[in-house]
TORMI-821182 format. One line per 3 residues: number of its first residue (from 1); their letters; for each residue x, y, z of C-alpha. Coordinates in steps of 0.2 Angstrom, whole numbers, plus 5000, padded with zeros to 4 digits. Layout:
NUM	A	X Y Z; ...
REM end
This chain:
1	MDT	5000 5000 5000; 5007 5017 4995; 4997 5029 5006
4	AIW	4987 5028 5022; 4980 5040 5034; 4982 5040 5053
7	WIR	4966 5048 5060; 4971 5056 5076; 4958 5059 5089
10	RDL	4963 5055 5107; 4981 5049 5104; 4992 5064 5102
13	RLN	5009 5055 5102; 5021 5046 5091; 5027 5032 5102
16	DNT	5017 5016 5108; 5002 5021 5097; 4993 5006 5090
19	ALY	4985 5014 5075; 5000 5023 5070; 5011 5008 5072
22	AAL	4999 4998 5061; 4998 5011 5048; 5017 5013 5047
25	TTA	5019 4994 5045; 5007 4994 5031; 5009 5009 5020
28	AIV	5024 5018 5013; 5017 5035 5017; 5006 5039 5032
31	IPV	4997 5056 5033; 4993 5062 5050; 4976 5070 5050
34	FIL	4966 5079 5064; 4948 5084 5061; 4941 5099 5070
37	DDR	4923 5094 5073; 4911 5108 5076; 4899 5096 5085
40	LLH	4913 5095 5098; 4921 5112 5097; 4905 5122 5100
43	APR	4896 5110 5112; 4893 5120 5128; 4899 5106 5140
46	LKG	4915 5104 5130; 4919 5122 5125; 4932 5127 5139
49	ART	4949 5125 5145; 4950 5107 5140; 4948 5111 5121
52	AWM	4961 5125 5123; 4974 5113 5130; 4970 5101 5116
55	LQG	4974 5114 5104; 4991 5117 5112; 4994 5099 5112
58	LQV	4991 5098 5093; 5003 5112 5091; 5016 5102 5101
61	LDQ	5012 5086 5090; 5014 5096 5074; 5031 5102 5080
64	DIQ	5036 5084 5084; 5031 5079 5067; 5039 5094 5058
67	RLG	5056 5089 5067; 5055 5073 5057; 5052 5082 5041
70	GRL	5033 5080 5040; 5018 5090 5045; 5001 5088 5053
73	IVR	4986 5090 5042; 4972 5099 5050; 4954 5100 5043
76	HGP	4939 5109 5050; 4922 5102 5046; 4911 5087 5047
79	PVS	4922 5071 5050; 4914 5061 5036; 4916 5074 5022
82	EML	4933 5080 5028; 4940 5062 5028; 4933 5058 5011
85	AVC	4941 5074 5004; 4958 5070 5012; 4957 5052 5005
88	HES	4952 5058 4988; 4965 5072 4987; 4980 5061 4994
91	GAA	4975 5045 4985; 4975 5036 5002; 4969 5018 5001
94	AVF	4966 5015 5020; 4962 5025 5036; 4969 5019 5053
97	WNR	4962 5025 5070; 4961 5021 5088; 4944 5017 5096
100	DYS	4935 5029 5107; 4919 5024 5117; 4908 5039 5120
103	PYA	4891 5037 5112; 4895 5051 5100; 4912 5044 5095
106	LKR	4904 5027 5091; 4891 5035 5080; 4904 5046 5071
109	DQS	4916 5032 5068; 4902 5021 5061; 4897 5035 5049
112	VRQ	4915 5038 5043; 4918 5019 5041; 4903 5016 5031
115	ALN	4907 5031 5020; 4925 5026 5017; 4921 5008 5014
118	KAG	4908 5014 5001; 4921 5024 4992; 4933 5010 4992
121	VST	4944 5015 5006; 4948 5002 5019; 4946 5006 5038
124	HDF	4956 4999 5053; 4952 5003 5071; 4961 4997 5086
127	KDL	4960 4996 5105; 4973 5009 5112; 4964 5021 5124
130	ILH	4962 5007 5137; 4971 4991 5142; 4956 4980 5141
133	EPN	4939 4981 5133; 4924 4974 5143; 4923 4958 5132
136	EIP	4941 4954 5137; 4937 4953 5156; 4927 4937 5159
139	TRT	4913 4935 5171; 4905 4919 5178; 4888 4925 5174
142	GKP	4891 4932 5157; 4885 4949 5162; 4897 4963 5163
145	YEV	4905 4969 5180; 4896 4982 5189; 4906 4982 5205
148	YTP	4924 4988 5206; 4932 4975 5217; 4927 4959 5207
151	FSK	4931 4969 5191; 4949 4973 5198; 4952 4954 5203
154	AWH	4947 4948 5185; 4956 4963 5177; 4972 4957 5186
157	AVP	4970 4939 5180; 4970 4944 5161; 4987 4945 5153
160	KPP	4992 4963 5149; 4995 4970 5131; 5014 4974 5130
163	RLP	5021 4991 5125; 5024 4992 5106; 5042 4993 5100
166	DLE	5048 5010 5098; 5048 5016 5080; 5064 5021 5072
169	RSE	5066 5039 5066; 5067 5033 5048; 5050 5025 5050
172	LKR	5043 5041 5058; 5050 5051 5043; 5036 5043 5033
175	LNP	5024 5054 5041; 5026 5065 5026; 5010 5071 5017
178	PIG	5010 5077 4999; 5017 5094 4997; 5001 5101 4990
181	LRS	4989 5094 5002; 4979 5108 5011; 4980 5110 5030
184	DPL	4968 5122 5039; 4976 5133 5052; 4973 5128 5070
187	PTP	4961 5141 5078; 4966 5150 5094; 4955 5148 5109
190	EEL	4949 5166 5107; 4943 5163 5089; 4932 5149 5096
193	GIT	4926 5159 5111; 4935 5148 5123; 4943 5154 5140
196	AAP	4959 5144 5143; 4965 5140 5160; 4976 5154 5166
199	API	4990 5143 5173; 4988 5125 5166; 4994 5112 5179
202	VPP	5005 5104 5167; 5012 5108 5149; 5005 5098 5135
205	GEK	5015 5085 5124; 5022 5068 5123; 5039 5072 5130
208	AAL	5031 5082 5145; 5020 5067 5149; 5035 5055 5149
211	DRL	5045 5066 5159; 5031 5067 5172; 5029 5049 5173
214	VGF	5048 5046 5175; 5048 5059 5189; 5033 5052 5198
217	LHQ	5040 5034 5198; 5057 5040 5203; 5051 5044 5221
220	PVY	5034 5052 5224; 5025 5036 5220; 5032 5027 5235
223	GYK	5022 5039 5247; 5006 5038 5236; 4996 5027 5246
226	EGR	4997 5038 5262; 4999 5055 5253; 4987 5054 5239
229	NDL	4973 5062 5249; 4984 5076 5257; 4978 5091 5247
232	PSP	4994 5102 5249; 5006 5087 5245; 5013 5084 5228
235	ATS	5010 5065 5230; 4998 5063 5215; 5005 5060 5197
238	ILS	4995 5073 5188; 4995 5061 5173; 4977 5062 5170
241	PYL	4977 5076 5157; 4990 5066 5147; 4980 5050 5147
244	RWG	4964 5059 5142; 4972 5066 5126; 4983 5050 5123
247	MIS	5000 5060 5125; 5005 5044 5135; 4998 5027 5134
250	PRV	4991 5017 5148; 5002 5003 5143; 5017 5013 5146
253	CLG	5010 5019 5163; 5007 5002 5169; 5022 4994 5162
256	EAQ	5034 5007 5170; 5025 5006 5186; 5026 4987 5186
259	RVL	5045 4988 5182; 5048 4999 5197; 5037 4988 5208
262	ERT	5048 4973 5203; 5064 4981 5209; 5056 4989 5225
265	PDP	5058 4978 5241; 5051 4990 5254; 5033 4985 5258
268	EAR	5027 5003 5261; 5035 5009 5245; 5027 4994 5236
271	GGI	5010 4999 5243; 5011 5016 5235; 5015 5009 5218
274	VSW	5001 4996 5220; 4989 5010 5225; 4993 5020 5210
277	ISE	4990 5005 5199; 4973 5003 5206; 4969 5021 5200
280	LIW	4973 5015 5182; 4961 5000 5185; 4947 5012 5191
283	REF	4950 5021 5174; 4947 5004 5166; 4932 5001 5176
286	NYS	4924 5017 5172; 4926 5014 5154; 4919 4997 5156
289	ILI	4903 5004 5164; 4902 5017 5150; 4904 5005 5136
292	NHP	4891 4993 5143; 4879 5006 5150; 4880 5022 5138
295	RIV	4864 5029 5146; 4874 5034 5161; 4880 5049 5151
298	RQN	4863 5057 5155; 4854 5045 5167; 4858 5038 5184
301	FRP	4866 5021 5184; 4853 5016 5197; 4836 5020 5190
304	QYD	4828 5022 5207; 4837 5038 5209; 4828 5046 5194
307	AIQ	4815 5050 5206; 4826 5062 5216; 4818 5079 5218
310	WGN	4833 5090 5216; 4832 5107 5223; 4843 5115 5209
313	NPQ	4843 5132 5216; 4851 5143 5202; 4859 5155 5214
316	WLD	4867 5142 5224; 4874 5134 5208; 4881 5151 5203
319	TWQ	4889 5153 5220; 4897 5136 5219; 4904 5139 5202
322	SAQ	4911 5156 5207; 4919 5149 5222; 4909 5160 5235
325	TGY	4901 5146 5246; 4909 5152 5262; 4917 5134 5264
328	PIV	4936 5137 5261; 4940 5120 5256; 4926 5120 5242
331	DAA	4931 5137 5236; 4949 5133 5235; 4946 5118 5225
334	IRQ	4934 5127 5213; 4948 5141 5211; 4961 5128 5208
337	LLE	4950 5121 5194; 4947 5138 5186; 4965 5143 5187
340	AGW	4974 5127 5183; 4962 5117 5173; 4964 5103 5186
343	MHN	4958 5098 5203; 4965 5086 5216; 4955 5070 5217
346	RAR	4951 5071 5235; 4945 5089 5232; 4934 5083 5217
349	MIV	4925 5072 5229; 4923 5085 5242; 4916 5098 5230
352	ASF	4905 5085 5222; 4897 5080 5238; 4894 5098 5243
355	LCK	4885 5102 5227; 4874 5086 5228; 4871 5084 5246
358	DLL	4873 5101 5254; 4866 5112 5240; 4854 5098 5234
361	IDW	4859 5101 5215; 4858 5088 5202; 4875 5080 5199
364	RQG	4874 5083 5180; 4876 5101 5183; 4892 5098 5192
367	EAF	4898 5085 5179; 4895 5098 5165; 4905 5111 5174
370	FMR	4919 5100 5177; 4919 5095 5158; 4921 5113 5153
373	HLL	4936 5117 5164; 4946 5101 5167; 4960 5097 5156
376	DGD	4957 5079 5159; 4939 5080 5157; 4935 5062 5151
379	LAN	4917 5056 5149; 4919 5039 5157; 4929 5045 5172
382	NVG	4920 5061 5175; 4902 5054 5175; 4909 5039 5185
385	GWQ	4916 5050 5198; 4901 5061 5199; 4889 5047 5200
388	WTA	4899 5038 5214; 4899 5054 5224; 4881 5058 5221
391	GTG	4877 5040 5226; 4868 5036 5210; 4881 5025 5202
394	TDA	4889 5008 5204; 4893 5009 5223; 4884 4996 5234
397	APY	4878 5007 5248; 4879 5024 5240; 4867 5037 5247
400	FRI	4873 5037 5265; 4890 5043 5260; 4889 5062 5264
403	FNP	4906 5071 5266; 4906 5084 5280; 4916 5098 5271
406	LAQ	4923 5105 5288; 4929 5087 5293; 4937 5084 5276
409	SQK	4946 5101 5277; 4953 5098 5294; 4959 5080 5289
412	YDP	4966 5083 5272; 4972 5101 5274; 4975 5103 5292
415	QGE	4986 5119 5292; 4976 5127 5278; 4990 5127 5265
418	YIK	4980 5121 5251; 4966 5134 5255; 4978 5148 5257
421	TYV	4986 5144 5240; 4969 5147 5231; 4960 5159 5243
424	PAL	4972 5173 5246; 4959 5182 5257; 4962 5169 5270
427	KNV	4981 5170 5270; 4982 5178 5287; 4969 5167 5295
430	PPA	4977 5156 5309; 4975 5137 5307; 4962 5136 5321
433	YIH	4950 5146 5310; 4955 5142 5293; 4942 5129 5290
436	APH	4928 5139 5297; 4933 5157 5296; 4916 5164 5300
439	LMP	4919 5158 5318; 4933 5170 5320; 4930 5184 5333
442	RTL	4927 5201 5325; 4943 5208 5332; 4953 5194 5325
445	QER	4944 5196 5308; 4949 5214 5307; 4967 5210 5313
448	TGC	4969 5197 5299; 4962 5208 5286; 4948 5196 5283
451	VIG	4931 5202 5288; 4918 5189 5285; 4904 5195 5274
454	QDY	4915 5208 5267; 4932 5200 5262; 4926 5182 5262
457	PLP	4908 5176 5262; 4898 5168 5275; 4893 5150 5273
460	IVH	4879 5148 5260; 4871 5134 5270; 4874 5124 5286
463	HDQ	4880 5106 5283; 4871 5100 5299; 4855 5107 5293
466	QRP	4856 5100 5275; 4861 5082 5280; 4844 5077 5286
469	KVL	4836 5085 5270; 4847 5075 5258; 4844 5059 5267
472	MMY	4825 5062 5266; 4827 5067 5248; 4836 5051 5243
475	AAA	4825 5040 5254; 4809 5047 5246; 4816 5043 5229
478	RT	4820 5025 5234; 4802 5022 5240
REM end
């Protein structure tokens, strides 16, 4: 085969890329193509920091390809017509891509496949985004897993796909489109009306992803089990944005973690590595749930909770989104999201519980807000996390789990370091009051320059008053 197309979607990397590897072993020339799909670019829930970071990632990928003597072909328009046009203009006989699993992606890919096959172009799609698709994880009943622990045990028992051999530079030099093939310019976030994260938590790109993985596994991973919930601590890997956009593969992440585990004798350090690997399995579990139950994108996994009568107070939602709740740990987490395009996982659970079980607002409102602002906004994991916290998802005994934001703050940010990083109005508040500054005596408020109700808001609700309300709300839905 002379020419093939590598259709890039969520795999912005050149190494350990299943579709790219297959294309380069099949065709003499491979054309890297990314299609800017208006259905995704302008969708309200996707039109935010995540898309801005993706555009930066595409620029980095294009630079990587240009250093090899080629270039990235960008097209802007409907995927079916644009892919047909690129095949016609280039003479490509085949298109290779890695599978995605959202309901929209599945319909899009089927439409593209049918159109290309009708035009005489062969199509080849591959598993790459996850290590195992659900049909590879056997169950005794034949039904897919709906609980994490048995899924995890079965997942461990299945042989893992190996990392692909690194491609030689001479092979990658075949990413070389015809000179006259048109490429549309990448739009800026401003042109798309998108607000980028002011200070992204990590830079985009394959090299940045690999550097972060190596750095994390060199030392921080050893303390991950104990430190992963410590909000001020750098114990987390922050690899989720890279996994979301395929700037690194899950095969590389798991393989490197297992390699470090094999040479680590210390039990505590090994516990950190095993705990981090379990997060990769949670990612796999969330994808399994999405693939088998695509309705969870908009519906509760447990149908009995469709009857919940959410309060959905629009003023409370706006206060939560603008980080003015009067609960420092919640406001700090939302501000981290708005500034950095990322939020610590413990903080995600705290703010999600606060929205659903203190403000009595539908989890879907929070899930959409996260998708707009998270660099790692991923449908399977975002929906899975929100439904887990809301108590409408796969967990066995869900709705009794109600996080006390004050207790969570005291436990996971005891000195208020995380809070003060993102809520500067509280920078002079002593640790004794940092979690509930409204309890400060007036004289201390004035002395610290933080007058409650003026420099920082009063709590929007009282947790102890909201707890019985939410329990009644969920119990009513169950009956």
